[in-house]
C-alpha positions as CSV (number, residue, x, y, z in Angstrom):
1,M,-17.8,-16.4,-56.5
2,L,-19.9,-15.7,-53.3
3,V,-18.5,-15.7,-50.2
4,E,-20.7,-15.9,-46.8
5,P,-19.2,-12.8,-44.2
6,P,-18.5,-14.5,-41.3
7,M,-21.0,-15.3,-38.0
8,K,-19.9,-13.3,-35.6
9,R,-20.0,-14.7,-32.3
10,H,-21.4,-13.0,-28.9
11,A,-19.6,-13.5,-26.3
12,T,-21.7,-14.0,-23.2
13,P,-21.5,-11.7,-20.5
14,P,-19.6,-12.4,-17.4
15,E,-23.1,-11.8,-15.2
16,E,-25.3,-14.0,-16.8
17,T,-22.6,-17.3,-16.9
18,A,-22.3,-17.1,-12.9
19,S,-25.9,-17.1,-12.3
20,T,-26.3,-20.3,-14.9
21,S,-23.4,-21.7,-13.3
22,P,-24.4,-24.6,-11.2
23,R,-24.0,-23.6,-7.5
24,L,-21.7,-25.5,-5.6
25,P,-23.0,-27.8,-2.5
26,D,-22.1,-25.4,1.0
27,A,-20.6,-27.2,4.3
28,H,-23.8,-29.1,5.4
29,H,-24.8,-30.3,1.9
30,L,-21.0,-31.5,1.7
31,T,-21.1,-33.3,5.7
32,W,-25.0,-35.2,4.9
33,I,-23.5,-36.3,1.8
34,A,-20.1,-37.4,3.6
35,Q,-21.9,-38.9,6.4
36,D,-24.9,-40.2,5.0
37,V,-23.7,-41.3,1.4
38,M,-20.9,-42.3,1.4
39,P,-20.3,-44.7,3.3
40,H,-22.9,-46.7,1.1
41,E,-20.8,-46.6,-2.7
42,N,-19.6,-49.7,-2.0
43,A,-23.0,-51.4,-1.3
44,V,-24.4,-50.0,-4.4
45,R,-21.7,-51.0,-6.3
46,R,-21.9,-54.1,-5.7
47,W,-25.5,-53.9,-7.0
48,L,-24.3,-52.5,-9.8
49,S,-22.0,-55.4,-10.8
50,R,-24.8,-58.0,-11.1
51,T,-27.1,-55.4,-12.7
52,L,-26.6,-55.3,-16.4
53,L,-25.6,-51.9,-17.1
54,P,-26.8,-50.4,-20.9
55,G,-24.2,-48.5,-22.8
56,V,-22.9,-46.9,-18.8
57,T,-20.5,-48.0,-16.7
58,E,-20.4,-48.8,-13.1
59,D,-18.3,-45.2,-12.5
60,D,-20.8,-43.3,-14.2
61,I,-23.7,-43.8,-12.9
62,I,-22.2,-43.4,-9.1
63,Q,-20.9,-39.7,-11.0
64,E,-23.9,-39.2,-11.5
65,C,-25.2,-40.4,-7.7
66,Y,-23.0,-37.3,-7.0
67,A,-23.9,-35.1,-8.8
68,R,-27.3,-35.2,-8.3
69,F,-27.2,-35.7,-4.5
70,C,-25.0,-32.4,-5.0
71,A,-28.1,-30.9,-6.5
72,A,-30.2,-32.6,-3.8
73,S,-32.8,-30.8,-1.2
74,F,-30.4,-33.2,1.7
75,Q,-32.6,-31.7,4.3
76,D,-35.4,-33.8,3.3
77,I,-34.1,-37.4,3.5
78,Q,-34.3,-39.3,6.2
79,N,-32.2,-42.5,5.1
80,G,-28.7,-41.6,3.0
81,R,-28.8,-44.8,2.0
82,A,-32.6,-45.8,0.8
83,F,-31.7,-42.7,-1.6
84,F,-28.0,-43.5,-3.4
85,F,-29.9,-46.5,-4.1
86,S,-33.4,-44.8,-5.5
87,C,-30.9,-42.9,-7.3
88,A,-28.2,-45.7,-8.8
89,R,-32.3,-47.1,-9.7
90,N,-33.7,-44.6,-11.6
91,L,-30.0,-43.7,-13.0
92,V,-29.8,-47.5,-14.7
93,I,-34.0,-47.6,-15.4
94,E,-32.9,-44.3,-17.9
95,Y,-29.8,-45.8,-19.5
96,A,-32.1,-48.9,-20.1
97,R,-34.5,-47.0,-22.0
98,K,-32.5,-44.6,-23.9
99,S,-31.0,-47.6,-24.5
100,K,-34.5,-49.4,-25.1
101,I,-33.5,-52.5,-22.8
102,H,-36.8,-53.4,-20.7
103,Y,-36.5,-55.1,-17.3
104,M,-40.1,-55.4,-16.8
105,D,-39.3,-59.0,-16.1
106,E,-35.9,-59.0,-14.8
107,D,-36.0,-58.1,-11.2
108,L,-32.9,-55.3,-10.4
109,G,-32.4,-57.3,-6.7
110,L,-32.7,-53.7,-5.1
111,E,-34.5,-56.5,-1.8
112,A,-31.7,-58.6,-1.4
113,C,-29.4,-54.7,-0.7
114,N,-31.6,-54.3,2.3
115,I,-32.5,-50.1,1.4
116,A,-35.9,-50.0,3.1
117,D,-36.2,-46.7,5.6
118,D,-34.8,-47.3,9.1
119,R,-37.2,-44.7,11.1
120,P,-39.4,-46.8,13.2
121,D,-43.0,-47.7,12.3
122,P,-46.2,-45.5,13.8
123,E,-46.7,-48.7,17.1
124,Q,-43.1,-48.6,18.0
125,N,-43.6,-44.1,18.0
126,L,-46.7,-44.0,19.9
127,A,-45.2,-46.9,22.2
128,A,-41.9,-44.7,22.8
129,R,-43.9,-41.6,23.6
130,Q,-46.0,-42.8,25.9
131,Q,-42.5,-44.1,27.9
132,L,-41.9,-40.7,27.8
133,D,-44.9,-39.0,29.0
134,W,-44.8,-41.9,31.3
135,L,-41.7,-41.2,32.9
136,R,-42.5,-37.3,32.4
137,E,-45.2,-38.2,35.5
138,Q,-43.3,-39.9,37.7
139,M,-40.2,-37.5,37.5
140,M,-42.5,-34.7,38.3
141,T,-43.9,-36.3,41.8
142,L,-40.4,-36.3,42.7
143,P,-40.3,-34.1,45.5
144,S,-39.1,-30.9,45.0
145,P,-34.7,-30.6,45.6
146,C,-35.0,-34.3,43.9
147,R,-36.9,-33.9,41.2
148,D,-34.7,-29.6,40.7
149,V,-31.7,-31.7,40.8
150,F,-32.3,-34.7,39.3
151,I,-33.8,-33.0,35.7
152,L,-31.0,-30.6,35.7
153,R,-28.7,-33.2,35.2
154,K,-30.5,-36.3,34.0
155,I,-32.6,-34.0,31.6
156,Y,-30.4,-31.3,30.9
157,N,-27.5,-33.1,31.7
158,H,-25.5,-30.7,33.4
159,S,-22.4,-31.6,35.1
160,H,-22.9,-32.3,39.6
161,D,-21.2,-29.1,40.1
162,Y,-23.2,-26.7,38.7
163,I,-26.4,-28.3,39.8
164,A,-24.6,-27.9,43.6
165,Q,-23.7,-24.3,42.7
166,S,-26.4,-23.1,40.8
167,L,-29.1,-25.0,44.2
168,G,-26.6,-23.7,46.5
169,I,-26.9,-27.0,48.0
170,S,-22.8,-29.5,48.5
171,R,-22.1,-32.2,45.8
172,R,-22.6,-34.9,47.8
173,A,-26.4,-33.5,48.1
174,V,-27.0,-33.4,44.6
175,E,-25.7,-37.2,44.3
176,R,-27.9,-38.2,47.1
177,H,-31.2,-36.5,45.1
178,I,-30.0,-38.0,41.5
179,G,-30.3,-41.5,43.7
180,R,-33.1,-41.2,45.5
181,G,-34.5,-40.0,42.2
182,L,-33.3,-43.1,40.4
183,Q,-35.0,-45.2,43.2
184,K,-38.2,-43.5,43.5
185,L,-38.4,-44.1,39.3
186,I,-37.5,-48.0,39.3
187,E,-40.1,-48.6,42.6
188,A,-42.5,-47.0,40.8
189,S,-41.7,-48.9,37.3
190,K,-42.4,-52.3,39.1
191,R,-45.4,-50.8,40.6
192,S,-46.8,-50.1,36.8
193,S,-45.4,-53.4,35.3
């Protein structure tokens, strides 16, 4: 009777396992997950509870989503809610493909979850930019001490005491200049309307 010798198992050197193991997310990444993604977990779970899940549970989908969030390049993601829903939807479709279930005729109901991108549209961006440009022009027309005080307070958010000390004027003068600046901007706004 012929017996084959046992095969030797080769252990992977520690330096190879360290380089191939997945990296844990850093603090910024975890903060993003905690602040921008986790608050939407209940909404995703509600959506999943109304969706046919082929051989997988809601917890499996949620867990896989979090694994993908840890691997994602989060700096480019603008809307954590939309990202969470699209990740869960993609996973449902992946599992459905594996189970040979087709969702072609069935609406997955994502429209009702309000996952649209909440960034302003281009027209709103343009209007806001025009308002800021107008405000900048009006601030630059203020007389010199008033303009300096107004910009230091309203743009840079310095305290009245800091402005008074920096410009060598009294705290009361700072308050008067801010009041005058606001009054002139209100008057300019009324004239332009």
